[in-house]
C-alpha positions in Angstrom: 11.7 -46.2 51.5 13.6 -43.0 50.3 14.1 -40.5 52.5 13.0 -36.7 50.9 14.5 -34.9 53.9 17.9 -35.5 52.6 17.2 -34.0 49.2 17.2 -30.2 48.3 13.9 -28.8 48.1 12.8 -28.2 44.4 13.8 -24.6 43.0 10.3 -23.7 42.0 8.9 -23.1 45.8 5.3 -22.1 44.8 4.8 -25.8 43.7 5.5 -27.3 46.9 7.6 -30.2 45.1 10.6 -31.6 46.7 11.8 -33.3 43.6 10.6 -33.9 39.9 11.0 -37.0 37.9 12.9 -34.6 35.3 15.2 -33.4 38.2 16.1 -36.9 39.2 16.6 -38.3 35.7 18.9 -35.4 34.5 22.6 -36.1 34.7 22.3 -39.7 34.0 23.1 -39.8 30.5 24.8 -37.3 28.5 23.1 -37.8 25.1 19.6 -38.0 27.1 20.2 -34.6 28.4 21.2 -33.0 25.3 17.9 -34.5 23.9 14.8 -31.7 22.8 12.1 -34.0 22.1 11.2 -36.1 25.0 8.0 -37.6 26.0 6.8 -39.3 29.2 4.6 -42.4 28.2 2.1 -43.4 31.2 1.0 -47.1 30.1 -2.4 -48.0 31.8 -4.9 -50.9 30.8 -7.6 -52.0 33.1 -8.7 -54.9 30.9 -8.3 -58.2 32.1 -7.5 -59.6 28.6 -5.1 -57.4 26.1 -5.1 -57.2 22.4 -3.0 -55.5 19.9 -1.5 -56.7 16.5 -2.2 -60.5 16.6 -1.3 -60.9 20.5 -4.0 -61.4 22.9 -2.5 -61.6 26.6 -5.0 -62.8 29.2 -3.5 -60.7 32.0 -3.1 -57.4 33.1 -0.4 -54.9 31.4 1.4 -55.0 35.1 1.5 -58.4 35.1 2.7 -58.7 31.5 5.4 -56.4 32.5 6.4 -59.1 35.2 6.1 -62.0 33.5 6.4 -61.2 29.8 8.7 -58.7 29.5 9.4 -59.4 25.9 5.9 -58.9 25.0 5.3 -55.5 27.4 8.0 -54.0 25.2 6.3 -55.0 21.9 3.1 -53.5 23.4 4.8 -50.6 24.1 6.7 -50.1 20.7 3.3 -50.3 18.9 1.9 -47.0 18.4 0.1 -44.2 16.6 2.6 -42.9 14.2 1.9 -39.4 14.7 2.3 -39.4 18.5 6.0 -40.4 18.2 7.5 -40.2 14.9 9.5 -37.2 15.9 10.3 -38.2 19.3 14.0 -38.7 20.6 13.4 -40.7 23.6 10.4 -41.6 25.6 10.5 -41.8 29.6 8.2 -45.1 30.2 5.7 -45.5 33.4 3.0 -47.8 34.3 0.3 -46.6 35.8 -1.2 -47.8 39.3 -3.7 -46.6 41.3 -5.3 -43.1 41.2 -2.7 -40.7 39.2 0.3 -42.2 40.3 2.8 -44.0 37.9 6.1 -46.2 38.3 8.8 -45.3 36.3 10.2 -48.6 34.2 12.7 -47.1 31.9 14.1 -44.4 29.4 14.2 -45.5 25.7 15.5 -44.0 23.0 13.7 -43.8 19.3 15.6 -45.9 16.7 13.4 -45.4 14.4 10.1 -46.9 13.2 8.4 -49.4 10.7 5.0 -48.8 9.3 2.1 -51.0 10.3 -1.0 -49.4 8.4 -1.9 -46.0 8.0 -2.0 -44.8 11.5 0.2 -47.1 13.4 4.0 -48.0 13.6 6.3 -50.4 15.3 8.7 -48.1 16.8 12.5 -49.5 17.8 12.4 -48.3 21.6 15.9 -49.5 22.8 16.4 -49.0 26.7 19.6 -46.5 27.5 21.7 -47.0 30.3 22.2 -44.6 33.4 18.9 -45.0 35.0 19.1 -48.7 36.2 19.2 -47.6 40.0 15.8 -46.0 39.4 14.1 -48.4 37.0 11.1 -49.9 38.9 11.4 -47.9 42.0 10.4 -44.4 41.5 6.8 -43.5 41.6 5.6 -40.0 40.3 2.0 -38.2 40.5 0.9 -38.1 36.7 -1.5 -35.6 38.1 -5.1 -34.8 37.2 -4.7 -35.2 33.2 -4.7 -39.1 33.3 -6.1 -39.4 30.2 -3.1 -37.5 28.6 -1.1 -40.6 28.5 1.7 -39.1 26.7 3.0 -36.0 27.6 6.4 -33.6 26.8 9.2 -33.7 29.1 8.3 -29.5 29.8 5.4 -31.0 32.2 6.7 -31.5 35.7 6.2 -34.6 37.4 6.4 -34.7 41.2 8.1 -37.6 42.6 6.1 -39.2 45.4 8.1 -41.7 46.6 10.8 -44.1 46.1 10.2 -47.9 47.2 12.0 -51.1 46.8 10.9 -51.9 43.2 8.7 -54.6 42.2 11.0 -57.8 41.6 10.6 -58.6 45.0 8.6 -61.5 44.8 8.3 -61.9 48.5 6.2 -58.9 49.0 5.3 -57.2 45.5 4.0 -53.6 45.8 0.6 -52.5 45.6 -0.6 -51.7 42.4 -4.3 -51.4 41.9 -7.0 -53.9 43.4 -7.3 -55.4 40.2 -3.8 -56.7 39.8 -3.8 -58.3 43.0 -2.4 -62.0 42.7 -0.9 -63.3 45.9 0.6 -66.8 46.8 0.1 -67.8 50.4 4.2 -66.7 51.4 3.4 -63.5 50.2 -0.2 -63.1 52.1 1.6 -64.0 55.2 4.3 -61.6 54.9 2.5 -59.0 54.3 -0.2 -59.9 57.2 3.0 -60.8 59.4 4.9 -57.8 59.1 1.6 -55.5 59.0 3.1 -54.1 55.5 1.9 -50.4 55.8 1.5 -50.0 52.0 -0.8 -53.0 51.7 -2.5 -52.7 55.1 -3.9 -49.1 54.0 -5.0 -50.7 50.8 -7.0 -53.8 51.9 -8.5 -52.1 54.8 -9.9 -49.6 52.7 -12.5 -51.5 51.2 -14.3 -54.9 51.2 -14.6 -57.4 48.0 -15.3 -60.2 46.3 -12.2 -62.6 46.2 -10.9 -66.1 44.4 -8.6 -68.5 45.7 -7.3 -70.6 43.2 -6.0 -74.0 43.4 -3.3 -74.2 41.2 -2.7 -77.8 41.4 -6.1 -78.5 39.5 -7.7 -75.1 38.4 -10.4 -75.5 41.1 -11.8 -72.3 42.4 -13.3 -70.9 45.9 -15.2 -67.6 45.7 -15.9 -65.4 49.1 -16.8 -62.2 49.9 -15.6 -59.6 52.9 -17.7 -57.5 55.0 -16.3 -56.3 57.9 -15.0 -52.7 59.4 -11.4 -53.9 58.5 -12.3 -54.6 55.1 -10.2 -57.1 52.8 -7.3 -57.3 55.6 -9.9 -58.8 58.3 -10.7 -61.7 56.5 -7.3 -62.4 54.8 -5.7 -62.0 57.9 -7.6 -65.0 59.0 -6.1 -66.9 55.8 -2.9 -66.0 56.4 -3.0 -67.6 60.1 -4.9 -70.8 59.0 -4.1 -71.3 55.2 -7.9 -72.3 54.8 -9.7 -69.2 56.3 -12.3 -71.7 57.9 -13.9 -72.6 54.8 -15.4 -76.0 55.1 -13.8 -77.9 52.0 -10.4 -76.0 52.4 -10.3 -77.2 55.6 -10.5 -80.9 54.5 -7.7 -80.1 51.9 -5.2 -79.0 54.6 -6.4 -81.8 57.0 -5.0 -84.3 54.3 -1.8 -81.9 53.6 -0.8 -79.2 56.0 1.3 -77.6 53.4 -1.4 -77.4 50.9 -2.3 -73.4 50.9 1.7 -73.2 50.9 2.0 -75.2 47.7 -0.9 -74.2 45.7 -3.4 -71.6 46.8 -3.5 -68.0 44.9 -5.6 -65.3 46.2 -7.0 -62.5 43.8 -9.8 -59.6 43.9 -12.6 -59.9 41.6 -14.6 -57.0 42.6 -14.1 -54.3 45.3 -17.2 -53.5 47.5 -17.6 -50.3 50.0 -16.0 -50.4 53.6 -19.9 -50.1 54.9 -21.3 -52.6 52.3 -24.4 -54.4 53.7 -23.9 -58.4 54.5 -26.6 -59.1 52.2 -25.5 -57.1 49.0 -22.0 -58.6 49.5 -23.3 -62.1 49.7 -25.5 -61.5 46.5 -22.5 -60.3 44.7 -20.8 -63.2 45.8 -23.3 -65.5 44.8 -23.3 -64.4 41.4 -19.7 -64.9 41.0 -20.2 -68.5 42.1 -22.9 -68.8 39.5 -20.4 -67.4 36.8 -17.4 -69.4 37.6 -19.7 -72.5 38.5 -17.5 -72.9 41.7 -20.6 -75.0 43.5 -20.5 -77.6 40.7 -16.9 -77.5 39.5 -15.3 -76.0 42.7 -14.9 -75.4 46.5 -17.8 -73.6 47.4 -20.5 -75.7 49.3 -23.2 -73.1 49.1 
């Protein structure tokens, strides 16, 4: 984690900001420093399926960025003409939980081709000089989160610098909808008491899904305890099966089954003080939706 105590205090003392993204990026690329028309862009999609042009992506924008980067760049390039036709550079971010956004690169606008009356495909080319910061810098986008593109003059506070998002051992927590963990990742998070993940998983309960990647079968469960998701998933990290009858049988036949095939995700968050009957009712609804009693691993 970046040690802010080693950095100079931001010169605007009234803002109580240690450093802005503008200060952090300045001085790393001469051509960029000379530009006068720069926009900050915060990409944010909460939909499970993303549609643009003739593309359909079954997954979140964050998942697209990580696992189909070429498609993400195409998504980024498809924009309303009036928003970017005079822009020289964009500073690109992916929206995370709350008002946070993760820096994912600086791109030069090398022109555009018209798609229709309102939209164009822009030729955004990533420029050098910012690699050391790429994917590691998280800013506070501010209360105007709906303003997903803003001019460079709007100072954005850097809230932290972390290890980045390409560490498959322990991915960063982005938002509950984007949680996808294999058994190794789950165990690592629990065993190391990862503070970022623990604070989020202790903050609420949920309806969760375990996917068996060997056959596509699902197990759906719910959490309703004072330790939230963390309390329930800690049991899975320790056992692999969480004492769920059908999953116990799978691991009895193959102790490495969870390690090889299981994947955890969150379908819906629930309040930390949720009543158990409410959580169980929601769990039952998802079992019906996914057909996990007839075609998955749920027995009740």
